[in-house]
N, CA, C and O of each residue as an XYZ file, in Angstrom:
584
protein
N      20.427     -3.200     -1.269
C      20.899     -2.394     -0.164
C      20.420     -0.955     -0.349
O      20.426     -0.430     -1.462
N      20.015     -0.337      0.725
C      19.476      1.010      0.687
C      20.622      2.010      0.652
O      21.505      1.984      1.509
N      20.606      2.894     -0.346
C      21.567      3.990     -0.404
C      21.080      5.056      0.566
O      20.023      5.652      0.362
N      21.852      5.297      1.620
C      21.394      6.166      2.712
C      21.169      7.603      2.248
O      20.227      8.250      2.704
N      22.018      8.117      1.349
C      21.851      9.494      0.876
C      20.549      9.653      0.098
O      19.817     10.625      0.281
N      20.270      8.676     -0.777
C      19.023      8.733     -1.539
C      17.815      8.525     -0.630
O      16.768      9.141     -0.828
N      17.967      7.652      0.370
C      16.870      7.420      1.308
C      16.537      8.708      2.051
O      15.365      9.035      2.236
N      17.566      9.439      2.478
C      17.353     10.706      3.202
C      16.602     11.684      2.308
O      15.714     12.391      2.783
N      16.942     11.736      1.020
C      16.236     12.638      0.092
C      14.763     12.254     -0.014
O      13.892     13.123     -0.033
N      14.484     10.949     -0.084
C      13.083     10.505     -0.158
C      12.349     10.803      1.150
O      11.170     11.155      1.134
N      13.037     10.663      2.270
C      12.433     10.983      3.567
C      12.116     12.476      3.653
O      11.070     12.867      4.171
N      13.020     13.298      3.146
C      12.765     14.749      3.121
C      11.609     15.088      2.190
O      10.859     16.030      2.444
N      11.464     14.324      1.113
C      10.317     14.504      0.211
C       9.018     14.238      0.958
O       8.035     14.958      0.785
N       9.019     13.188      1.799
C       7.830     12.886      2.610
C       7.509     14.042      3.551
O       6.357     14.458      3.671
N       8.534     14.552      4.212
C       8.323     15.659      5.154
C       7.723     16.866      4.439
O       6.799     17.500      4.948
N       8.252     17.177      3.260
C       7.725     18.314      2.496
C       6.294     18.058      2.030
O       5.442     18.942      2.120
N       6.029     16.849      1.533
C       4.714     16.513      1.013
C       3.640     16.644      2.092
O       2.561     17.181      1.838
N       3.937     16.154      3.294
C       2.966     16.196      4.387
C       3.097     17.460      5.229
O       2.395     17.625      6.227
N       3.994     18.344      4.825
C       4.209     19.620      5.517
C       4.499     19.403      7.009
O       3.893     20.034      7.875
N       5.446     18.490      7.283
C       5.819     18.167      8.659
C       7.290     18.474      8.882
O       8.107     18.361      7.968
N       7.617     18.864     10.116
C       9.036     18.964     10.453
C       9.470     17.612     11.014
O       8.636     16.736     11.240
N      10.755     17.443     11.237
C      11.291     16.149     11.670
C      10.677     15.692     12.985
O      10.368     14.511     13.142
N      10.498     16.602     13.925
C       9.948     16.246     15.240
C       8.516     15.743     15.135
O       8.170     14.720     15.726
N       7.686     16.455     14.387
C       6.288     16.037     14.279
C       6.162     14.739     13.467
O       5.281     13.922     13.735
N       7.043     14.552     12.479
C       7.038     13.300     11.709
C       7.393     12.131     12.622
O       6.741     11.087     12.584
N       8.428     12.308     13.442
C       8.844     11.254     14.380
C       7.711     10.930     15.348
O       7.427      9.761     15.609
N       7.067     11.964     15.881
C       5.952     11.741     16.801
C       4.792     11.018     16.113
O       4.163     10.138     16.702
N       4.518     11.393     14.876
C       3.390     10.814     14.140
C       3.577      9.321     13.874
O       2.621      8.552     13.969
N       4.810      8.902     13.539
C       5.032      7.479     13.253
C       5.462      6.702     14.494
O       5.611      5.481     14.436
N       5.662      7.395     15.613
C       5.944      6.711     16.874
C       7.384      6.274     17.052
O       7.643      5.194     17.583
N       8.333      7.107     16.613
C       9.747      6.815     16.857
C      10.356      7.971     17.636
O       9.794      9.066     17.688
N      11.494      7.719     18.232
C      12.164      8.787     18.971
C      12.679      9.828     17.991
O      13.103      9.506     16.881
N      12.635     11.074     18.421
C      13.101     12.159     17.562
C      14.579     11.999     17.222
O      15.006     12.317     16.112
N      15.349     11.509     18.174
C      16.781     11.319     17.928
C      17.020     10.273     16.838
O      17.967     10.394     16.061
N      16.170      9.252     16.779
C      16.300      8.224     15.733
C      16.145      8.842     14.354
O      16.917      8.550     13.442
N      15.144      9.696     14.209
C      14.916     10.354     12.928
C      16.058     11.311     12.613
O      16.488     11.415     11.464
N      16.540     11.999     13.618
C      17.665     12.915     13.427
C      18.903     12.171     12.929
O      19.606     12.654     12.042
N      19.167     10.994     13.502
C      20.319     10.191     13.081
C      20.146      9.685     11.651
O      21.123      9.581     10.910
N      18.924      9.373     11.263
C      18.657      8.946      9.891
C      18.865     10.097      8.909
O      19.502      9.936      7.868
N      18.317     11.258      9.261
C      18.419     12.413      8.370
C      19.857     12.891      8.210
O      20.222     13.435      7.168
N      20.663     12.692      9.227
C      22.063     13.113      9.142
C      22.926     12.086      8.419
O      24.083     12.359      8.099
N      22.364     10.896      8.159
C      23.121      9.853      7.483
C      23.926      8.989      8.436
O      24.672      8.114      7.997
N      23.789      9.219      9.714
C      24.545      8.449     10.713
C      24.065      6.999     10.771
O      24.871      6.070     10.829
N      22.740      6.816     10.755
C      22.151      5.476     10.858
C      21.378      5.133      9.594
O      20.961      6.008      8.836
N      21.202      3.827      9.392
C      20.359      3.336      8.299
C      18.979      3.011      8.869
O      18.854      2.725     10.059
N      17.954      3.052      8.037
C      16.605      2.779      8.550
C      16.422      1.308      8.892
O      16.903      0.426      8.181
N      15.728      1.061      9.977
C      15.403     -0.321     10.357
C      14.111     -0.726      9.662
O      13.368      0.118      9.162
N      13.856     -2.021      9.638
C      12.610     -2.521      9.063
C      11.417     -1.970      9.848
O      10.398     -1.611      9.260
N      11.545     -1.906     11.157
C      10.484     -1.370     12.003
C      10.170      0.076     11.628
O       9.003      0.464     11.572
N      11.196      0.865     11.373
C      11.022      2.264     10.988
C      10.243      2.359      9.666
O       9.298      3.140      9.549
N      10.648      1.558      8.681
C       9.983      1.562      7.376
C       8.523      1.144      7.519
O       7.637      1.762      6.928
N       8.270      0.088      8.309
C       6.894     -0.392      8.486
C       6.023      0.652      9.171
O       4.838      0.770      8.859
N       6.594      1.406     10.095
C       5.815      2.464     10.757
C       5.434      3.552      9.768
O       4.322      4.077      9.821
N       6.348      3.896      8.866
C       6.028      4.896      7.833
C       4.874      4.390      6.973
O       3.913      5.116      6.720
N       4.977      3.134      6.526
C       3.946      2.571      5.651
C       2.601      2.453      6.359
O       1.554      2.588      5.726
N       2.621      2.204      7.660
C       1.379      2.074      8.421
C       0.668      3.414      8.561
O      -0.550      3.496      8.409
N       1.434      4.465      8.853
C       0.839      5.779      9.087
C       0.538      6.502      7.775
O      -0.433      7.254      7.686
N       1.372      6.274      6.758
C       1.205      6.946      5.473
C       1.025      5.899      4.370
O       2.003      5.515      3.728
N      -0.206      5.429      4.138
C      -0.440      4.363      3.158
C      -0.148      4.790      1.716
O      -0.062      3.938      0.831
N       0.005      6.089      1.465
C       0.311      6.560      0.113
C       1.768      6.295     -0.259
O       2.141      6.429     -1.424
N       2.592      5.920      0.717
C       4.013      5.677      0.474
C       4.187      4.260     -0.053
O       3.728      3.298      0.562
N       4.852      4.142     -1.196
C       5.122      2.844     -1.807
C       6.400      2.265     -1.197
O       7.407      2.963     -1.083
N       6.359      1.002     -0.810
C       7.502      0.341     -0.172
C       8.754      0.418     -1.025
O       9.824      0.771     -0.527
N       8.633      0.092     -2.306
C       9.799      0.086     -3.183
C      10.334      1.503     -3.412
O      11.536      1.700     -3.589
N       9.443      2.467     -3.405
C       9.887      3.845     -3.587
C      10.701      4.302     -2.378
O      11.784      4.866     -2.533
N      10.177      4.059     -1.172
C      10.886      4.534      0.023
C      12.217      3.808      0.198
O      13.185      4.401      0.674
N      12.276      2.531     -0.180
C      13.523      1.778      0.001
C      14.567      2.077     -1.059
O      15.728      2.321     -0.730
N      14.166      2.062     -2.345
C      15.197      2.208     -3.376
C      14.843      3.184     -4.488
O      15.543      3.229     -5.500
N      13.793      3.955     -4.335
C      13.469      4.991     -5.311
C      12.715      4.495     -6.526
O      12.427      5.287     -7.423
N      12.382      3.212     -6.593
C      11.621      2.684     -7.729
C      10.142      2.777     -7.402
O       9.729      2.570     -6.261
N       9.374      3.080     -8.388
C       7.950      3.278     -8.152
C       7.657      4.758     -8.106
O       8.405      5.558     -8.668
N       6.585      5.131     -7.448
C       6.221      6.538     -7.405
C       5.705      6.916     -6.034
O       5.314      6.070     -5.229
N       5.717      8.202     -5.801
C       5.136      8.742     -4.582
C       4.323      9.951     -4.976
O       4.834     10.797     -5.710
N       3.093     10.082     -4.537
C       2.313      9.092     -3.807
C       2.021      7.873     -4.676
O       2.078      7.920     -5.905
N       1.710      6.791     -3.988
C       1.509      5.498     -4.636
C       0.408      5.580     -5.677
O      -0.652      6.154     -5.425
N       0.661      4.998     -6.867
C      -0.367      4.910     -7.902
C      -0.684      3.450     -8.126
O       0.190      2.592     -8.002
N      -1.947      3.159     -8.459
C      -2.371      1.781     -8.678
C      -2.222      1.465    -10.161
O      -2.757      2.175    -11.013
N      -1.503      0.414    -10.456
C      -1.341     -0.062    -11.820
C      -2.665     -0.686    -12.254
O      -3.225     -1.514    -11.535
N      -3.162     -0.303    -13.407
C      -4.470     -0.810    -13.846
C      -4.470     -2.320    -14.028
O      -5.523     -2.948    -13.914
N      -3.311     -2.919    -14.309
C      -3.249     -4.370    -14.454
C      -3.338     -5.069    -13.109
O      -3.684     -6.249    -13.049
N      -3.033     -4.361    -12.029
C      -3.037     -4.980    -10.710
C      -4.354     -4.770     -9.976
O      -4.509     -5.230     -8.844
N      -5.298     -4.085    -10.600
C      -6.573     -3.856     -9.940
C      -7.356     -5.161     -9.887
O      -6.972     -6.157    -10.501
N      -8.428     -5.141     -9.163
C      -9.262     -6.333     -8.997
C      -9.739     -6.813    -10.362
O     -10.240     -6.032    -11.171
N      -9.575     -8.103    -10.600
C      -9.866     -8.667    -11.916
C     -11.363     -8.733    -12.212
O     -11.775     -8.480    -13.344
N     -12.176     -9.064    -11.223
C     -13.608     -9.170    -11.462
C     -14.334     -8.158    -10.594
O     -13.974     -7.962     -9.433
N     -15.351     -7.517    -11.146
C     -16.092     -6.546    -10.347
C     -16.874     -7.257     -9.246
O     -17.268     -8.411     -9.412
N     -17.098     -6.579     -8.129
C     -17.840     -7.218     -7.048
C     -19.287     -7.493     -7.456
O     -19.887     -6.730     -8.212
N     -19.826     -8.581     -6.950
C     -21.200     -8.973     -7.228
C     -22.117     -8.248     -6.253
O     -21.835     -8.213     -5.055
N     -23.204     -7.670     -6.740
C     -24.135     -7.012     -5.814
C     -24.676     -8.028     -4.808
O     -24.957     -9.176     -5.153
N     -24.814     -7.591     -3.578
C     -25.284     -8.489     -2.521
C     -26.798     -8.480     -2.432
O     -27.448     -7.446     -2.590
N     -27.330     -9.641     -2.178
C     -28.758     -9.801     -1.952
C     -28.958     -9.844     -0.437
O     -28.314    -10.640      0.247
N     -29.830     -9.007      0.088
C     -30.041     -8.956      1.537
C     -30.449    -10.312      2.100
O     -30.120    -10.627      3.244
N     -31.160    -11.118      1.317
C     -31.601    -12.421      1.787
C     -30.467    -13.431      1.837
O     -30.557    -14.432      2.548
N     -29.400    -13.178      1.087
C     -28.303    -14.146      0.991
C     -27.380    -14.095      2.207
O     -26.620    -15.033      2.447
N     -27.440    -13.018      2.966
C     -26.542    -12.876      4.108
C     -27.272    -13.262      5.383
O     -28.323    -12.712      5.711
N     -26.692    -14.219      6.092
C     -27.303    -14.607      7.365
C     -26.609    -13.847      8.483
O     -25.555    -13.249      8.268
N     -27.184    -13.864      9.653
C     -26.587    -13.153     10.774
C     -25.281    -13.790     11.208
O     -24.402    -13.102     11.726
N     -25.141    -15.084     11.006
C     -23.901    -15.769     11.340
C     -23.438    -16.515     10.095
O     -24.052    -17.508      9.705
N     -22.375    -16.052      9.476
C     -21.935    -16.631      8.208
C     -21.533    -18.090      8.325
O     -21.587    -18.820      7.335
N     -21.130    -18.533      9.507
C     -20.649    -19.893      9.657
C     -21.744    -20.852     10.129
O     -21.505    -22.056     10.228
N     -22.918    -20.346     10.414
C     -23.974    -21.205     10.936
C     -24.540    -22.139      9.874
O     -25.102    -23.180     10.214
N     -24.406    -21.792      8.602
C     -25.004    -22.590      7.548
C     -24.022    -23.537      6.876
O     -24.363    -24.153      5.866
N     -22.826    -23.668      7.403
C     -21.841    -24.562      6.803
C     -22.293    -25.988      7.046
O     -22.522    -26.403      8.182
N     -22.416    -26.730      5.953
C     -22.833    -28.112      6.056
C     -21.694    -28.996      5.609
O     -20.972    -28.681      4.663
N     -21.549    -30.079      6.285
C     -20.498    -31.014      5.937
C     -20.977    -31.852      4.768
O     -21.993    -32.540      4.869
N     -20.243    -31.798      3.647
C     -20.667    -32.524      2.464
C     -19.965    -33.867      2.357
O     -20.398    -34.732      1.596
N     -18.917    -34.048      3.088
C     -18.135    -35.267      3.008
C     -18.074    -35.912      4.378
O     -17.945    -35.230      5.394
N     -18.167    -37.207      4.396
C     -17.970    -37.909      5.658
C     -16.478    -37.912      5.941
O     -15.665    -38.259      5.084
N     -16.143    -37.527      7.135
C     -14.733    -37.534      7.509
C     -14.517    -38.600      8.567
O     -15.375    -38.842      9.416
N     -13.391    -39.210      8.500
C     -13.065    -40.220      9.496
C     -12.111    -39.610     10.506
O     -11.217    -38.845     10.144
N     -12.299    -39.944     11.761
C     -11.404    -39.393     12.770
C      -9.962    -39.840     12.505
O      -9.712    -40.954     12.047
N      -9.056    -38.969     12.797
C      -7.649    -39.264     12.610
C      -7.022    -39.418     13.982
O      -7.243    -38.608     14.882
N      -6.241    -40.466     14.120
C      -5.570    -40.689     15.395
C      -4.365    -39.757     15.470
O      -3.538    -39.700     14.560
N      -4.293    -39.045     16.561
C      -3.176    -38.128     16.763
C      -2.244    -38.757     17.790
O      -2.641    -39.068     18.913
N      -1.013    -38.933     17.379
C      -0.027    -39.529     18.272
C       0.734    -38.430     18.985
O       1.091    -37.413     18.391
N       0.972    -38.646     20.248
C       1.719    -37.677     21.025
C       3.203    -37.857     20.723
O       3.730    -38.968     20.774
N       3.855    -36.764     20.414
C       5.272    -36.797     20.101
C       6.021    -36.164     21.262
O       5.746    -35.031     21.656
N       6.953    -36.901     21.791
C       7.763    -36.363     22.876
C       8.786    -35.412     22.279
O       9.436    -35.723     21.280
N       8.916    -34.274     22.892
C       9.815    -33.259     22.394
C      10.544    -32.637     23.566
O      10.007    -32.536     24.669
N      11.773    -32.220     23.313
C      12.534    -31.554     24.368
C      11.809    -30.269     24.761
O      11.320    -29.549     23.890
N      11.733    -29.979     26.033
C      11.094    -28.723     26.425
C      11.927    -27.535     25.948
O      13.153    -27.528     26.055
N      11.233    -26.542     25.424
C      11.901    -25.342     24.957
C      11.933    -24.328     26.080
O      11.197    -24.448     27.059
N      12.788    -23.330     25.935
C      12.909    -22.312     26.969
C      11.673    -21.422     27.031
O      11.381    -20.830     28.070
N      10.941    -21.328     25.907
C       9.737    -20.507     25.882
C       8.521    -21.421     25.956
O       8.371    -22.337     25.148
N       7.664    -21.166     26.922
C       6.464    -21.964     27.084
C       5.354    -21.350     26.236
O       5.099    -20.148     26.312
N       4.700    -22.177     25.432
C       3.586    -21.678     24.641
C       2.447    -22.687     24.706
O       2.656    -23.891     24.847
N       1.237    -22.151     24.599
C       0.058    -22.991     24.665
C      -0.691    -22.898     23.341
O      -0.636    -21.877     22.656
N      -1.387    -23.969     22.990
C      -2.175    -23.993     21.761
C      -3.495    -23.289     22.033
O      -4.203    -23.613     22.986
N      -3.815    -22.325     21.184
C      -5.073    -21.610     21.325
C      -6.201    -22.366     20.639
O      -7.262    -22.578     21.227
N      -5.967    -22.780     19.369
C      -6.971    -23.560     18.658
C      -6.302    -24.275     17.488
O      -5.227    -23.890     17.029
N      -6.966    -25.320     17.024
C      -6.511    -26.098     15.873
C      -7.639    -26.073     14.862
O      -8.794    -26.324     15.206
N      -7.305    -25.767     13.602
C      -8.313    -25.696     12.555
C      -7.906    -26.652     11.436
O      -6.777    -26.604     10.948
N      -8.839    -27.522     11.035
C      -8.635    -28.432      9.913
C      -9.440    -27.892      8.736
O     -10.642    -27.657      8.855
N      -8.776    -27.698      7.607
C      -9.431    -27.230      6.395
C      -9.538    -28.402      5.426
O      -8.562    -29.116      5.197
N     -10.728    -28.596      4.859
C     -10.967    -29.677      3.914
C     -11.035    -29.115      2.494
O     -11.329    -27.937      2.291
N     -10.762    -29.974      1.524
C     -10.730    -29.548      0.129
C     -12.072    -29.033     -0.364
O     -12.119    -28.240     -1.304
N     -13.172    -29.474      0.259
C     -14.488    -29.023     -0.186
C     -14.850    -27.645      0.369
O     -15.961    -27.161      0.155
N     -13.914    -27.015      1.081
C     -14.153    -25.669      1.607
C     -14.659    -25.650      3.030
O     -14.758    -24.578      3.627
N     -14.981    -26.791      3.591
C     -15.449    -26.819      4.972
C     -14.250    -26.866      5.908
O     -13.116    -27.085      5.484
N     -14.524    -26.657      7.182
C     -13.460    -26.708      8.171
C     -14.041    -27.095      9.517
O     -15.247    -27.001      9.745
N     -13.161    -27.530     10.400
C     -13.540    -27.821     11.781
C     -12.522    -27.152     12.675
O     -11.323    -27.150     12.395
N     -13.022    -26.588     13.750
C     -12.170    -25.867     14.687
C     -12.229    -26.567     16.035
O     -13.313    -26.889     16.522
N     -11.090    -26.801     16.630
C     -10.996    -27.426     17.931
C     -10.267    -26.499     18.883
O      -9.206    -25.965     18.561
N     -10.848    -26.314     20.059
C     -10.236    -25.472     21.078
C      -9.916    -26.364     22.285
O     -10.820    -26.998     22.830
N      -8.644    -26.424     22.713
C      -8.284    -27.247     23.874
C      -8.988    -26.749     25.126
O      -9.207    -25.550     25.301
N      -9.325    -27.658     25.962
C     -10.019    -27.301     27.214
C      -9.041    -26.862     28.275
O      -9.447    -26.527     29.388
């Protein structure tokens, strides 16, 4: 659970760090100024949407730090969490203009019979955009309904 008093202190730290007042901070992350005012006064607790907007606009903010004070601000990368293997240099000849054009099917696949299942109609109507089958050999097939 978020301690609102400590959260307000961390929020004020953000304002000081970015040299913003409450109004400009609210405008920058896309929330109403009154919402931020209610948070700063301790009247309201932060919503998940509010936290996600902060993280989206200010990537230096660590989620755990803003929520419960654990971690650091600005965010530091733990050396153990960095990428394990260095990237391989790319060969210009290895990249084709369409990465999926060279996918070859290595396994014979047998068609699968799909049975229609009757289901109660839901209140929300939704349509299938596409169906993708992934195979263990790394290949895939994509089907788009007509």
